C-alpha positions, 0 to 999 in steps of 0.5 A: 419592470413595466408590463410591456417588457415581460408580456408574452402573447397567449400562444407562446404562454400556452406552449410554456405552460402546457398542462400534461393530461391524458387527453393531450397524450391521446391526441399526440398518440393519434397524430403519431399513429397517422405517420404523417407528421413530424414531432415538430408538427405534432407539437404545433398542432397540440400547442406544446413546445418540442422541449416539453414533448422531450421532457415529458418523454424523459420524465413521464414513463406513461407518456413514453410507453404510450408513444 
């Protein structure tokens, strides 16, 4: 398959490959505590997909508790 057919822009690749970290969780919690942003907006600001957010919420108990 030629490179052009599977190439993804870095911004999309970052969302697909989001790395779970304590720092990222802290940032998400900070944004949620302001009560100014929707989950979609928080995901955009932290460069994760909403799908990733909800997967972490289901699979990482410490993330769910932090929220």
